[in-house]
N, C-alpha and C positions, 0 to 999 in steps of 0.2 A: 460432532460432539466437541465442545470447547475444551481446551486443555485446562488442567487444574492449576490454580495459582500457586506459586511457590510459597508465598506467605502474604499477609495482608498489605505489605508495603511494596510489593512488586507486581504492578499491573502488567497485563500482556498487551503489548502495543506493536502493531505492524510486524508480527511474526517473531518478535524477540522479547525476552523479559527485560524490562527497564525499571530501575529503581527510581522511586519518587525524587530522590535527591540528585539525580544525574545532572540536572541543569546547574545547580550550584556547584557541584563537584567539578564539572567540566570548566566552568568559569573560573573557579579558584585555581585549577591546574594551569589554565591558559594565562591567567594573570601572573602566576608565579614564574612561568617560563618567559613571559614578555619582560617582566621586571629584571630578570637576570641578563637579558640580551640588549635591552634598550639603554640609551644614555640617560643621565639624570634629567636633562631637559625634556626628553621624550616622555619619561615616566611622569614628570610633573604635568605635562600637557594632557596626558591620558587620564591622570587622576582628577583633573578638572573637567573631564567629559568633553574635551575639545578635539578628540580624535588625533590625527597625526600631527606631530610637531612641525613637519616639513610642509604640510598643506593645510592652511587655515580652513576652518569649517565653512566660513562664508564663501570660500572659493571652490568648495567641492559640491557636486550634486549629491543629494541625499541617496538617490538610487541610480544605478546604471540604466542605460536604455532598456526598455522592456524586452526587446528582441535579444539583447545580450544576456539578461537575466534568465529568460526562458530557455535560451540555448544552454546555459550553465546547468539549469535544473534538469533538462532532458539528458544531460550528460551523466547524471547520477552522482551519488555521493563519492564514487570512485571513478567517474568517467565511464560508466558502464550502462547508461540508459539506452532506450530504444533509438534506433536510427532509421531514417527513411529507407536505406538500402537493405534493411533487414526484412521489410515487409514481404510476406509470401513464403518465407522459409518455415520449416516445421520447428516450432518453438517448444511444444510439449507433445510427447508421445507416451501413451500408456498402453501396456500390453498385459492383459490377463490379470487385472487387479482383483485380489480377493481380500476381503476384510470381514472378520467375524468378531463381535463383542461377546465376551464371556463373563459370567458371574456365577461362581460356584459350578454347579452342574448344568446350568442353563447357558445356551449359546444362541445368539441371534445373528444370522448372516446379514450383513449390511450391503456388501458389494460381492457380486458373483461373476467374476471373470470379465471385468469391464476393460474394453480396449477402445482407444480413440486417439485422434490427433488434433492439435490446435495450431494454426499457423500464426506467425507474427503478424500483427496488424488486424487480427480478427476481433469481432465483438460477439462473443458466444454466450448464450443463455442456457444454463442447465435447468431443465424443468421437470415436473412430475409431482404426483400427490405427496402430501406430508408423510414422512416416515419411509420414503422410498430410497433414501441414501444420498440425496443431493449434497447436503453439507458434508457428509462423510467423504464423498468423492472429492469435493474441493479440498478438504483437509489432507487427503492422501496425495492428491496431485501437487499440492503446495509443500508437502513435507511436514505439515503441522502434526499429522498423525502418521503412524507407521502402517505398513501393509503386511498381511500374512504371507502373500505370495504375489508374484507379478513384478513388473518393472515400470518405473516412471522416469523418463528422460526429460529433463528441463534444461534448455540452453546447452545441450550436449553433455550434461552430467546425469548419471544415474543417482538420483538424490537419495534413494533408500540404501545405496551402497556406501554412502558417506557416514562418518561418525555424527553423533547428535550435534556436536559443536560445529562441525563444518556445514552441516545441513542448516543449522540456525544462522550461521554467517551468510550462507547463500541466500536464504530468505530475506535477511535484512538488506543485502546488497542488491538483489535482483527482483524483489517482489514488494508489492504494496497491498495492504489489506483494508477493506471497508466492511464494517459489521452492522447488523441491524440495531444493536444497542449503542452505537457510536464509539464506545470504549475510550472516551476522553477522560483525562485526569481532572477532577472537579476543582482542585486547588490551583490549577494553572490556567492562565488565560489562553486565548486562541493561538496567538503566535508562539507561545511557549509549548503548547501541545504539538503544533506543526513542526517545530524545530527538533523535537526529541529524537526522531530517527537519525538525524544528521549528527547530533551530539553523541549518540551511541556509536556512530560510525567514525568518531574522532575528527569530524569536521570542526574547524576553528569556530568558537562561539560567535564571533562577529559575522563570519560568512554564513553560518547556520541561521542567524537572526535575519540577515538580509534576504536569504533565499526563502525563509518562511514568510516574510512580509510579501515578497513577490508572488508566492503561491497563493496566499490569501487574496491578493489582488486578482489573480487568475480566476478564482472561484467567486469573485464579487463580494468579498468580505473585508475590504480595506478598512472600513469604518468600524469593524467589530474586532480588530486585532487585540485590544486590551480587555475584551469582555471574557468572563469566565463562562464555562458551559451552562451554568444555571441562569445566566443572563441572556441566553440565546434561545431562539425557537428551535423546534425539531429539525426543520430544514436547514437552518444555519449550522446546527451542530453536525449534521451529516456532511455539509460542505467543508467544515473544518476537518472532519475525518477524511474526506476525499483529498483535501490539500495535504494532509499528513501522509497519505498513501502515495501521493505523487511527488513529494518534495525530493525524494532520493533518486528520481529518474528511473523507476523500475521497468523491467522488461515486460512484466505482466501485473495487472491489478486484479485481485480476487475480491469479489463483493458478495457477501452472504446475506441475502434478503435485505439489501440496502434501503428499500422503501417500505419495509414492514411496519415501521413505527410512524409513518408519515401519512398525512391526508392526501387525497387524490391529486390536488393541484400542486402541492409541494413535491409529491413523488414524481409528477410529470416533469417538474423543473430539474430534479436530480437526474432523472433518466436522460433528459436533454443534454445535461452537462456531460454525462458519460458518452453520449453519441458525439458530442463536439470533440471530446478528447480523442475518441477513436478516429475521427476524421483527420486528426493530426498524426496518426500512426500508432497510437497507444493500444496495446493488446489488453482486452478487458474480458474477464469471465465472470458472469453474474449467476448466482444461484437464486431462483425465484419460483414461486408457485402462482405468480400473477401473470396471466396471459397478456395483459396490456403492456407490462414491462418487457416480456419475452419478445413481443412483436417488434420492438425497437432494435433488437439485436440483428446482426447479419445472418446468424445461424442458431438453431436450437438443437440441443442434445437432450432427448427425453429418457428419463430413467423410470422403469417400472420394476418394482421388487428387486432392486439392486442390479438390474441389467439394462443395457442400452436398448431402447425399444425402436429407435429410429436411426438408420445408418446416416451419418453426417454427409453432407455434400462436400465437394472439394472446394478448395480456395477459389479457383477460377469460376466455378459455378455460381457461388453466392456473390462474388465480387462483380460479376458481369450482369447480375440480375438487377 
């Protein structure tokens, strides 16, 4: 169940509430700080759009080497992204998760004592019939939703023992989210949508823009950076959403029915992108009812009536198969 929006002006992006004006606010704050610390000559050069006064634009490369950019992105907004040496350790451990939705005197059990483990570097698909609790499980594992009982340890933290603010900060810093409906802000172009999580994490606007461009290149959308969501196809919009989920260097990406609004060929391209990212060590958890998508994952966890129906194999078992 998706969380309720705080108001019409605050869309829910990547696990945190982000105001529509965050981009302009961050830029204004950065400009004010820079103007207080820079010399008059430097301020004049910057106001003319010529970058650093010490290094003329014609002598600077527009972007760093691709490997350097990707290394920075994988380091995360705060240098906390996944690393190759993390692969194989337990990243997520859930024990006895119970979740029941209540409305008046009516109660609907969604999760009934779910226990599981997900290792760093896995590509896991959570599958099962509609209404069986797949999205609820993802929301409880990521901390978007609360649990009635049970524990969820993510990256060594019991996330449901944290305050709401700390849990939100942990999501923003260590997790990326991809949704069926894309959840892009229609008035912002692709690069502005991708840079939002970095701006919310207080990354300097210039660095955020650079990393957003690099991530769009990573998902094959360099030539669509200035296009708004309404000018993009469904597959392109989902790639922008994936770039936004990746740009902060998350430990895990949660994807809830990411191919649900796509045709078969576009869906296959998106799943192939997820598989490529996983080959690079990215932990990915996908919720899907599509068997074709599930077969691309390294492991599946099947839910039936709020319970795990299939005991997951161990890391070594699926990695060696």
